[in-house]
mmCIF file as gemmi writes it, N, C-alpha and C atoms, coordinates in Angstrom:
data_model
loop_
_atom_site.group_PDB
_atom_site.id
_atom_site.type_symbol
_atom_site.label_atom_id
_atom_site.label_alt_id
_atom_site.label_comp_id
_atom_site.label_asym_id
_atom_site.label_entity_id
_atom_site.label_seq_id
_atom_site.pdbx_PDB_ins_code
_atom_site.Cartn_x
_atom_site.Cartn_y
_atom_site.Cartn_z
_atom_site.occupancy
_atom_site.B_iso_or_equiv
_atom_site.pdbx_formal_charge
_atom_site.auth_seq_id
_atom_site.auth_asym_id
_atom_site.pdbx_PDB_model_num
ATOM 1 N N . MET Axp A 1 ? -40.058 -24.607 83.966 1 0 ? 1 A 1
ATOM 2 C CA . MET Axp A 1 ? -39.482 -23.435 83.344 1 0 ? 1 A 1
ATOM 3 C C . MET Axp A 1 ? -37.974 -23.629 83.31 1 0 ? 1 A 1
ATOM 4 N N . ARG Axp A 2 ? -37.387 -23.363 82.18 1 0 ? 2 A 1
ATOM 5 C CA . ARG Axp A 2 ? -35.933 -23.396 82.026 1 0 ? 2 A 1
ATOM 6 C C . ARG Axp A 2 ? -35.439 -21.985 81.767 1 0 ? 2 A 1
ATOM 7 N N . LEU Axp A 3 ? -34.282 -21.668 82.327 1 0 ? 3 A 1
ATOM 8 C CA . LEU Axp A 3 ? -33.686 -20.361 82.115 1 0 ? 3 A 1
ATOM 9 C C . LEU Axp A 3 ? -32.471 -20.497 81.216 1 0 ? 3 A 1
ATOM 10 N N . ALA Axp A 4 ? -32.377 -19.613 80.264 1 0 ? 4 A 1
ATOM 11 C CA . ALA Axp A 4 ? -31.182 -19.532 79.435 1 0 ? 4 A 1
ATOM 12 C C . ALA Axp A 4 ? -30.131 -18.732 80.205 1 0 ? 4 A 1
ATOM 13 N N . PRO Axp A 5 ? -28.869 -18.893 79.861 1 0 ? 5 A 1
ATOM 14 C CA . PRO Axp A 5 ? -27.832 -18.097 80.532 1 0 ? 5 A 1
ATOM 15 C C . PRO Axp A 5 ? -28.176 -16.609 80.506 1 0 ? 5 A 1
ATOM 16 N N . GLY Axp A 6 ? -28.077 -15.977 81.662 1 0 ? 6 A 1
ATOM 17 C CA . GLY Axp A 6 ? -28.361 -14.557 81.776 1 0 ? 6 A 1
ATOM 18 C C . GLY Axp A 6 ? -29.797 -14.206 82.096 1 0 ? 6 A 1
ATOM 19 N N . GLU Axp A 7 ? -30.716 -15.155 81.994 1 0 ? 7 A 1
ATOM 20 C CA . GLU Axp A 7 ? -32.122 -14.886 82.332 1 0 ? 7 A 1
ATOM 21 C C . GLU Axp A 7 ? -32.318 -15.005 83.846 1 0 ? 7 A 1
ATOM 22 N N . SER Axp A 8 ? -33.425 -14.442 84.334 1 0 ? 8 A 1
ATOM 23 C CA . SER Axp A 8 ? -33.732 -14.449 85.762 1 0 ? 8 A 1
ATOM 24 C C . SER Axp A 8 ? -35.11 -15.025 86.017 1 0 ? 8 A 1
ATOM 25 N N . ALA Axp A 9 ? -35.275 -15.539 87.216 1 0 ? 9 A 1
ATOM 26 C CA . ALA Axp A 9 ? -36.581 -15.965 87.712 1 0 ? 9 A 1
ATOM 27 C C . ALA Axp A 9 ? -36.681 -15.495 89.159 1 0 ? 9 A 1
ATOM 28 N N . SER Axp A 10 ? -37.908 -15.339 89.637 1 0 ? 10 A 1
ATOM 29 C CA . SER Axp A 10 ? -38.102 -14.853 91.003 1 0 ? 10 A 1
ATOM 30 C C . SER Axp A 10 ? -39.426 -15.359 91.545 1 0 ? 10 A 1
ATOM 31 N N . ALA Axp A 11 ? -39.591 -15.184 92.854 1 0 ? 11 A 1
ATOM 32 C CA . ALA Axp A 11 ? -40.851 -15.521 93.52 1 0 ? 11 A 1
ATOM 33 C C . ALA Axp A 11 ? -41.111 -14.46 94.582 1 0 ? 11 A 1
ATOM 34 N N . LEU Axp A 12 ? -42.341 -14.053 94.724 1 0 ? 12 A 1
ATOM 35 C CA . LEU Axp A 12 ? -42.724 -13.07 95.723 1 0 ? 12 A 1
ATOM 36 C C . LEU Axp A 12 ? -42.739 -13.74 97.098 1 0 ? 12 A 1
ATOM 37 N N . VAL Axp A 13 ? -42.067 -13.122 98.068 1 0 ? 13 A 1
ATOM 38 C CA . VAL Axp A 13 ? -42.022 -13.631 99.441 1 0 ? 13 A 1
ATOM 39 C C . VAL Axp A 13 ? -42.655 -12.581 100.345 1 0 ? 13 A 1
ATOM 40 N N . VAL Axp A 14 ? -43.633 -13.004 101.151 1 0 ? 14 A 1
ATOM 41 C CA . VAL Axp A 14 ? -44.301 -12.116 102.094 1 0 ? 14 A 1
ATOM 42 C C . VAL Axp A 14 ? -44.036 -12.641 103.491 1 0 ? 14 A 1
ATOM 43 N N . ALA Axp A 15 ? -43.466 -11.799 104.344 1 0 ? 15 A 1
ATOM 44 C CA . ALA Axp A 15 ? -43.131 -12.194 105.713 1 0 ? 15 A 1
ATOM 45 C C . ALA Axp A 15 ? -44.097 -11.547 106.698 1 0 ? 15 A 1
ATOM 46 N N . THR Axp A 16 ? -44.554 -12.327 107.668 1 0 ? 16 A 1
ATOM 47 C CA . THR Axp A 16 ? -45.418 -11.832 108.73 1 0 ? 16 A 1
ATOM 48 C C . THR Axp A 16 ? -44.592 -11.032 109.728 1 0 ? 16 A 1
ATOM 49 N N . VAL Axp A 17 ? -45.142 -9.97 110.258 1 0 ? 17 A 1
ATOM 50 C CA . VAL Axp A 17 ? -44.484 -9.198 111.317 1 0 ? 17 A 1
ATOM 51 C C . VAL Axp A 17 ? -44.801 -9.915 112.627 1 0 ? 17 A 1
ATOM 52 N N . VAL Axp A 18 ? -43.835 -10.7 113.11 1 0 ? 18 A 1
ATOM 53 C CA . VAL Axp A 18 ? -44.115 -11.534 114.288 1 0 ? 18 A 1
ATOM 54 C C . VAL Axp A 18 ? -44.285 -10.706 115.559 1 0 ? 18 A 1
ATOM 55 N N . ALA Axp A 19 ? -43.871 -9.441 115.547 1 0 ? 19 A 1
ATOM 56 C CA . ALA Axp A 19 ? -44.084 -8.574 116.709 1 0 ? 19 A 1
ATOM 57 C C . ALA Axp A 19 ? -45.563 -8.293 116.946 1 0 ? 19 A 1
ATOM 58 N N . ASN Axp A 20 ? -46.416 -8.611 115.967 1 0 ? 20 A 1
ATOM 59 C CA . ASN Axp A 20 ? -47.863 -8.417 116.125 1 0 ? 20 A 1
ATOM 60 C C . ASN Axp A 20 ? -48.513 -9.507 116.966 1 0 ? 20 A 1
ATOM 61 N N . PHE Axp A 21 ? -47.759 -10.521 117.375 1 0 ? 21 A 1
ATOM 62 C CA . PHE Axp A 21 ? -48.302 -11.646 118.128 1 0 ? 21 A 1
ATOM 63 C C . PHE Axp A 21 ? -47.746 -11.65 119.538 1 0 ? 21 A 1
ATOM 64 N N . PRO Axp A 22 ? -48.522 -12.18 120.508 1 0 ? 22 A 1
ATOM 65 C CA . PRO Axp A 22 ? -48.024 -12.234 121.88 1 0 ? 22 A 1
ATOM 66 C C . PRO Axp A 22 ? -46.693 -12.984 121.948 1 0 ? 22 A 1
ATOM 67 N N . GLU Axp A 23 ? -45.748 -12.425 122.68 1 0 ? 23 A 1
ATOM 68 C CA . GLU Axp A 23 ? -44.416 -13.023 122.784 1 0 ? 23 A 1
ATOM 69 C C . GLU Axp A 23 ? -44.469 -14.476 123.253 1 0 ? 23 A 1
ATOM 70 N N . ALA Axp A 24 ? -45.363 -14.79 124.176 1 0 ? 24 A 1
ATOM 71 C CA . ALA Axp A 24 ? -45.467 -16.162 124.695 1 0 ? 24 A 1
ATOM 72 C C . ALA Axp A 24 ? -45.923 -17.147 123.618 1 0 ? 24 A 1
ATOM 73 N N . ASP Axp A 25 ? -46.699 -16.673 122.638 1 0 ? 25 A 1
ATOM 74 C CA . ASP Axp A 25 ? -47.188 -17.551 121.57 1 0 ? 25 A 1
ATOM 75 C C . ASP Axp A 25 ? -46.181 -17.706 120.43 1 0 ? 25 A 1
ATOM 76 N N . CYS Axp A 26 ? -45.175 -16.84 120.407 1 0 ? 26 A 1
ATOM 77 C CA . CYS Axp A 26 ? -44.243 -16.814 119.275 1 0 ? 26 A 1
ATOM 78 C C . CYS Axp A 26 ? -42.8 -17.103 119.697 1 0 ? 26 A 1
ATOM 79 N N . LYS Axp A 27 ? -42.394 -16.587 120.828 1 0 ? 27 A 1
ATOM 80 C CA . LYS Axp A 27 ? -41.008 -16.641 121.29 1 0 ? 27 A 1
ATOM 81 C C . LYS Axp A 27 ? -40.06 -16.146 120.182 1 0 ? 27 A 1
ATOM 82 N N . PRO Axp A 28 ? -40.119 -14.846 119.857 1 0 ? 28 A 1
ATOM 83 C CA . PRO Axp A 28 ? -39.347 -14.297 118.736 1 0 ? 28 A 1
ATOM 84 C C . PRO Axp A 28 ? -37.838 -14.409 118.943 1 0 ? 28 A 1
ATOM 85 N N . VAL Axp A 29 ? -37.138 -14.655 117.841 1 0 ? 29 A 1
ATOM 86 C CA . VAL Axp A 29 ? -35.679 -14.729 117.82 1 0 ? 29 A 1
ATOM 87 C C . VAL Axp A 29 ? -35.177 -14.005 116.568 1 0 ? 29 A 1
ATOM 88 N N . PRO Axp A 30 ? -33.968 -13.43 116.642 1 0 ? 30 A 1
ATOM 89 C CA . PRO Axp A 30 ? -33.402 -12.805 115.44 1 0 ? 30 A 1
ATOM 90 C C . PRO Axp A 30 ? -32.975 -13.874 114.438 1 0 ? 30 A 1
ATOM 91 N N . VAL Axp A 31 ? -33.138 -13.57 113.157 1 0 ? 31 A 1
ATOM 92 C CA . VAL Axp A 31 ? -32.672 -14.449 112.084 1 0 ? 31 A 1
ATOM 93 C C . VAL Axp A 31 ? -31.797 -13.626 111.144 1 0 ? 31 A 1
ATOM 94 N N . ARG Axp A 32 ? -30.865 -14.322 110.476 1 0 ? 32 A 1
ATOM 95 C CA . ARG Axp A 32 ? -29.92 -13.614 109.61 1 0 ? 32 A 1
ATOM 96 C C . ARG Axp A 32 ? -30.205 -13.813 108.128 1 0 ? 32 A 1
ATOM 97 N N . GLY Axp A 33 ? -31.112 -14.732 107.788 1 0 ? 33 A 1
ATOM 98 C CA . GLY Axp A 33 ? -31.365 -14.931 106.372 1 0 ? 33 A 1
ATOM 99 C C . GLY Axp A 33 ? -32.304 -16.079 106.095 1 0 ? 33 A 1
ATOM 100 N N . LEU Axp A 34 ? -32.409 -16.408 104.819 1 0 ? 34 A 1
ATOM 101 C CA . LEU Axp A 34 ? -33.295 -17.481 104.355 1 0 ? 34 A 1
ATOM 102 C C . LEU Axp A 34 ? -32.487 -18.504 103.566 1 0 ? 34 A 1
ATOM 103 N N . ARG Axp A 35 ? -32.737 -19.766 103.794 1 0 ? 35 A 1
ATOM 104 C CA . ARG Axp A 35 ? -32.141 -20.829 102.983 1 0 ? 35 A 1
ATOM 105 C C . ARG Axp A 35 ? -33.196 -21.233 101.966 1 0 ? 35 A 1
ATOM 106 N N . ILE Axp A 36 ? -32.866 -21.098 100.696 1 0 ? 36 A 1
ATOM 107 C CA . ILE Axp A 36 ? -33.822 -21.302 99.607 1 0 ? 36 A 1
ATOM 108 C C . ILE Axp A 36 ? -33.396 -22.497 98.772 1 0 ? 36 A 1
ATOM 109 N N . TYR Axp A 37 ? -34.354 -23.368 98.519 1 0 ? 37 A 1
ATOM 110 C CA . TYR Axp A 37 ? -34.13 -24.526 97.657 1 0 ? 37 A 1
ATOM 111 C C . TYR Axp A 37 ? -34.844 -24.275 96.335 1 0 ? 37 A 1
ATOM 112 N N . PRO Axp A 38 ? -34.093 -24.061 95.251 1 0 ? 38 A 1
ATOM 113 C CA . PRO Axp A 38 ? -34.735 -23.842 93.951 1 0 ? 38 A 1
ATOM 114 C C . PRO Axp A 38 ? -35.576 -25.05 93.533 1 0 ? 38 A 1
ATOM 115 N N . PRO Axp A 39 ? -36.601 -24.824 92.712 1 0 ? 39 A 1
ATOM 116 C CA . PRO Axp A 39 ? -37.439 -25.946 92.256 1 0 ? 39 A 1
ATOM 117 C C . PRO Axp A 39 ? -36.597 -27.032 91.588 1 0 ? 39 A 1
ATOM 118 N N . ASN Axp A 40 ? -36.94 -28.271 91.894 1 0 ? 40 A 1
ATOM 119 C CA . ASN Axp A 40 ? -36.282 -29.442 91.294 1 0 ? 40 A 1
ATOM 120 C C . ASN Axp A 40 ? -34.784 -29.482 91.553 1 0 ? 40 A 1
ATOM 121 N N . ASP Axp A 41 ? -34.352 -29.014 92.711 1 0 ? 41 A 1
ATOM 122 C CA . ASP Axp A 41 ? -32.932 -29 93.047 1 0 ? 41 A 1
ATOM 123 C C . ASP Axp A 41 ? -32.77 -29.411 94.5 1 0 ? 41 A 1
ATOM 124 N N . ILE Axp A 42 ? -31.683 -30.101 94.813 1 0 ? 42 A 1
ATOM 125 C CA . ILE Axp A 42 ? -31.439 -30.478 96.207 1 0 ? 42 A 1
ATOM 126 C C . ILE Axp A 42 ? -30.422 -29.561 96.868 1 0 ? 42 A 1
ATOM 127 N N . GLY Axp A 43 ? -29.784 -28.684 96.078 1 0 ? 43 A 1
ATOM 128 C CA . GLY Axp A 43 ? -28.862 -27.703 96.626 1 0 ? 43 A 1
ATOM 129 C C . GLY Axp A 43 ? -29.628 -26.468 97.082 1 0 ? 43 A 1
ATOM 130 N N . SER Axp A 44 ? -29.029 -25.719 97.981 1 0 ? 44 A 1
ATOM 131 C CA . SER Axp A 44 ? -29.707 -24.53 98.485 1 0 ? 44 A 1
ATOM 132 C C . SER Axp A 44 ? -28.864 -23.287 98.23 1 0 ? 44 A 1
ATOM 133 N N . VAL Axp A 45 ? -29.531 -22.149 98.325 1 0 ? 45 A 1
ATOM 134 C CA . VAL Axp A 45 ? -28.9 -20.843 98.215 1 0 ? 45 A 1
ATOM 135 C C . VAL Axp A 45 ? -29.244 -20.09 99.493 1 0 ? 45 A 1
ATOM 136 N N . TYR Axp A 46 ? -28.279 -19.414 100.079 1 0 ? 46 A 1
ATOM 137 C CA . TYR Axp A 46 ? -28.529 -18.632 101.283 1 0 ? 46 A 1
ATOM 138 C C . TYR Axp A 46 ? -28.63 -17.164 100.904 1 0 ? 46 A 1
ATOM 139 N N . VAL Axp A 47 ? -29.712 -16.518 101.338 1 0 ? 47 A 1
ATOM 140 C CA . VAL Axp A 47 ? -29.93 -15.098 101.079 1 0 ? 47 A 1
ATOM 141 C C . VAL Axp A 47 ? -29.925 -14.379 102.423 1 0 ? 47 A 1
ATOM 142 N N . GLU Axp A 48 ? -28.982 -13.447 102.59 1 0 ? 48 A 1
ATOM 143 C CA . GLU Axp A 48 ? -28.946 -12.683 103.84 1 0 ? 48 A 1
ATOM 144 C C . GLU Axp A 48 ? -30.155 -11.762 103.914 1 0 ? 48 A 1
ATOM 145 N N . ARG Axp A 49 ? -30.842 -11.814 105.053 1 0 ? 49 A 1
ATOM 146 C CA . ARG Axp A 49 ? -32.027 -10.978 105.265 1 0 ? 49 A 1
ATOM 147 C C . ARG Axp A 49 ? -32.288 -10.932 106.769 1 0 ? 49 A 1
ATOM 148 N N . ASP Axp A 50 ? -31.803 -9.898 107.424 1 0 ? 50 A 1
ATOM 149 C CA . ASP Axp A 50 ? -32.031 -9.783 108.864 1 0 ? 50 A 1
ATOM 150 C C . ASP Axp A 50 ? -33.516 -9.639 109.148 1 0 ? 50 A 1
ATOM 151 N N . GLY Axp A 51 ? -33.95 -10.254 110.226 1 0 ? 51 A 1
ATOM 152 C CA . GLY Axp A 51 ? -35.351 -10.169 110.604 1 0 ? 51 A 1
ATOM 153 C C . GLY Axp A 51 ? -35.601 -10.855 111.925 1 0 ? 51 A 1
ATOM 154 N N . THR Axp A 52 ? -36.854 -11.095 112.204 1 0 ? 52 A 1
ATOM 155 C CA . THR Axp A 52 ? -37.272 -11.765 113.425 1 0 ? 52 A 1
ATOM 156 C C . THR Axp A 52 ? -38.269 -12.852 113.045 1 0 ? 52 A 1
ATOM 157 N N . ALA Axp A 53 ? -38.157 -14.012 113.696 1 0 ? 53 A 1
ATOM 158 C CA . ALA Axp A 53 ? -39.057 -15.133 113.416 1 0 ? 53 A 1
ATOM 159 C C . ALA Axp A 53 ? -39.522 -15.752 114.719 1 0 ? 53 A 1
ATOM 160 N N . CYS Axp A 54 ? -40.633 -16.459 114.664 1 0 ? 54 A 1
ATOM 161 C CA . CYS Axp A 54 ? -41.097 -17.223 115.82 1 0 ? 54 A 1
ATOM 162 C C . CYS Axp A 54 ? -40.217 -18.464 115.966 1 0 ? 54 A 1
ATOM 163 N N . SER Axp A 55 ? -39.893 -18.823 117.198 1 0 ? 55 A 1
ATOM 164 C CA . SER Axp A 55 ? -39.027 -19.97 117.427 1 0 ? 55 A 1
ATOM 165 C C . SER Axp A 55 ? -39.775 -21.214 117.896 1 0 ? 55 A 1
ATOM 166 N N . ILE Axp A 56 ? -41.077 -21.122 118.132 1 0 ? 56 A 1
ATOM 167 C CA . ILE Axp A 56 ? -41.807 -22.297 118.589 1 0 ? 56 A 1
ATOM 168 C C . ILE Axp A 56 ? -42.182 -23.174 117.399 1 0 ? 56 A 1
ATOM 169 N N . ALA Axp A 57 ? -42.4 -24.458 117.665 1 0 ? 57 A 1
ATOM 170 C CA . ALA Axp A 57 ? -42.648 -25.426 116.592 1 0 ? 57 A 1
ATOM 171 C C . ALA Axp A 57 ? -43.945 -25.137 115.836 1 0 ? 57 A 1
ATOM 172 N N . ALA Axp A 58 ? -44.964 -24.682 116.509 1 0 ? 58 A 1
ATOM 173 C CA . ALA Axp A 58 ? -46.261 -24.425 115.866 1 0 ? 58 A 1
ATOM 174 C C . ALA Axp A 58 ? -46.668 -22.98 116.158 1 0 ? 58 A 1
ATOM 175 N N . PRO Axp A 59 ? -46.125 -22.01 115.381 1 0 ? 59 A 1
ATOM 176 C CA . PRO Axp A 59 ? -46.461 -20.614 115.65 1 0 ? 59 A 1
ATOM 177 C C . PRO Axp A 59 ? -47.936 -20.326 115.404 1 0 ? 59 A 1
ATOM 178 N N . VAL Axp A 60 ? -48.352 -19.16 115.866 1 0 ? 60 A 1
ATOM 179 C CA . VAL Axp A 60 ? -49.753 -18.758 115.774 1 0 ? 60 A 1
ATOM 180 C C . VAL Axp A 60 ? -50.163 -18.432 114.346 1 0 ? 60 A 1
ATOM 181 N N . THR Axp A 61 ? -49.219 -18.336 113.442 1 0 ? 61 A 1
ATOM 182 C CA . THR Axp A 61 ? -49.522 -17.979 112.056 1 0 ? 61 A 1
ATOM 183 C C . THR Axp A 61 ? -48.449 -18.533 111.126 1 0 ? 61 A 1
ATOM 184 N N . THR Axp A 62 ? -48.716 -18.504 109.846 1 0 ? 62 A 1
ATOM 185 C CA . THR Axp A 62 ? -47.703 -18.828 108.851 1 0 ? 62 A 1
ATOM 186 C C . THR Axp A 62 ? -46.752 -17.64 108.781 1 0 ? 62 A 1
ATOM 187 N N . GLN Axp A 63 ? -45.457 -17.891 108.938 1 0 ? 63 A 1
ATOM 188 C CA . GLN Axp A 63 ? -44.498 -16.796 108.987 1 0 ? 63 A 1
ATOM 189 C C . GLN Axp A 63 ? -44.088 -16.295 107.604 1 0 ? 63 A 1
ATOM 190 N N . LEU Axp A 64 ? -44.059 -17.193 106.62 1 0 ? 64 A 1
ATOM 191 C CA . LEU Axp A 64 ? -43.691 -16.804 105.257 1 0 ? 64 A 1
ATOM 192 C C . LEU Axp A 64 ? -44.696 -17.364 104.274 1 0 ? 64 A 1
ATOM 193 N N . LYS Axp A 65 ? -45 -16.59 103.265 1 0 ? 65 A 1
ATOM 194 C CA . LYS Axp A 65 ? -45.797 -17.071 102.14 1 0 ? 65 A 1
ATOM 195 C C . LYS Axp A 65 ? -44.97 -16.829 100.889 1 0 ? 65 A 1
ATOM 196 N N . ILE Axp A 66 ? -44.855 -17.85 100.071 1 0 ? 66 A 1
ATOM 197 C CA . ILE Axp A 66 ? -44.031 -17.76 98.874 1 0 ? 66 A 1
ATOM 198 C C . ILE Axp A 66 ? -44.887 -18.043 97.655 1 0 ? 66 A 1
ATOM 199 N N . GLY Axp A 67 ? -44.828 -17.143 96.694 1 0 ? 67 A 1
ATOM 200 C CA . GLY Axp A 67 ? -45.589 -17.314 95.461 1 0 ? 67 A 1
ATOM 201 C C . GLY Axp A 67 ? -44.856 -18.223 94.484 1 0 ? 67 A 1
ATOM 202 N N . PRO Axp A 68 ? -45.439 -18.451 93.334 1 0 ? 68 A 1
ATOM 203 C CA . PRO Axp A 68 ? -44.813 -19.309 92.33 1 0 ? 68 A 1
ATOM 204 C C . PRO Axp A 68 ? -43.573 -18.656 91.722 1 0 ? 68 A 1
ATOM 205 N N . VAL Axp A 69 ? -42.653 -19.483 91.269 1 0 ? 69 A 1
ATOM 206 C CA . VAL Axp A 69 ? -41.482 -18.979 90.568 1 0 ? 69 A 1
ATOM 207 C C . VAL Axp A 69 ? -41.914 -18.573 89.163 1 0 ? 69 A 1
ATOM 208 N N . VAL Axp A 70 ? -41.564 -17.345 88.78 1 0 ? 70 A 1
ATOM 209 C CA . VAL Axp A 70 ? -41.975 -16.794 87.485 1 0 ? 70 A 1
ATOM 210 C C . VAL Axp A 70 ? -40.769 -16.182 86.783 1 0 ? 70 A 1
ATOM 211 N N . PRO Axp A 71 ? -40.815 -16.038 85.465 1 0 ? 71 A 1
ATOM 212 C CA . PRO Axp A 71 ? -39.725 -15.385 84.747 1 0 ? 71 A 1
ATOM 213 C C . PRO Axp A 71 ? -39.588 -13.933 85.186 1 0 ? 71 A 1
ATOM 214 N N . GLY Axp A 72 ? -38.385 -13.405 85.179 1 0 ? 72 A 1
ATOM 215 C CA . GLY Axp A 72 ? -38.145 -11.998 85.518 1 0 ? 72 A 1
ATOM 216 C C . GLY Axp A 72 ? -37.746 -11.802 86.955 1 0 ? 72 A 1
ATOM 217 N N . ARG Axp A 73 ? -37.636 -10.537 87.341 1 0 ? 73 A 1
ATOM 218 C CA . ARG Axp A 73 ? -37.131 -10.196 88.683 1 0 ? 73 A 1
ATOM 219 C C . ARG Axp A 73 ? -38.188 -9.64 89.624 1 0 ? 73 A 1
ATOM 220 N N . SER Axp A 74 ? -39.442 -9.495 89.17 1 0 ? 74 A 1
ATOM 221 C CA . SER Axp A 74 ? -40.452 -8.837 90.007 1 0 ? 74 A 1
ATOM 222 C C . SER Axp A 74 ? -41.18 -9.798 90.936 1 0 ? 74 A 1
ATOM 223 N N . GLY Axp A 75 ? -41.101 -11.106 90.707 1 0 ? 75 A 1
ATOM 224 C CA . GLY Axp A 75 ? -41.834 -12.064 91.529 1 0 ? 75 A 1
ATOM 225 C C . GLY Axp A 75 ? -43.314 -12.129 91.193 1 0 ? 75 A 1
ATOM 226 N N . GLN Axp A 76 ? -43.729 -11.37 90.177 1 0 ? 76 A 1
ATOM 227 C CA . GLN Axp A 76 ? -45.153 -11.319 89.845 1 0 ? 76 A 1
ATOM 228 C C . GLN Axp A 76 ? -45.371 -11.602 88.375 1 0 ? 76 A 1
């Protein structure tokens, strides 16, 4: 997908509520945002988004699910 100047694209992001998992299995830590790599690009964009994430290497669940990039701003 190519965007013309002024057009938008988006993707739906769903975050797990890590407080629903035992602290010992998750080791929650505060996070300040997301580093996003656009498709076919090696540069990143930082989006501020306060939240909480698991800090262990293999958490009990997938913390983020990201849908496909689509035209428009709704992510759908």
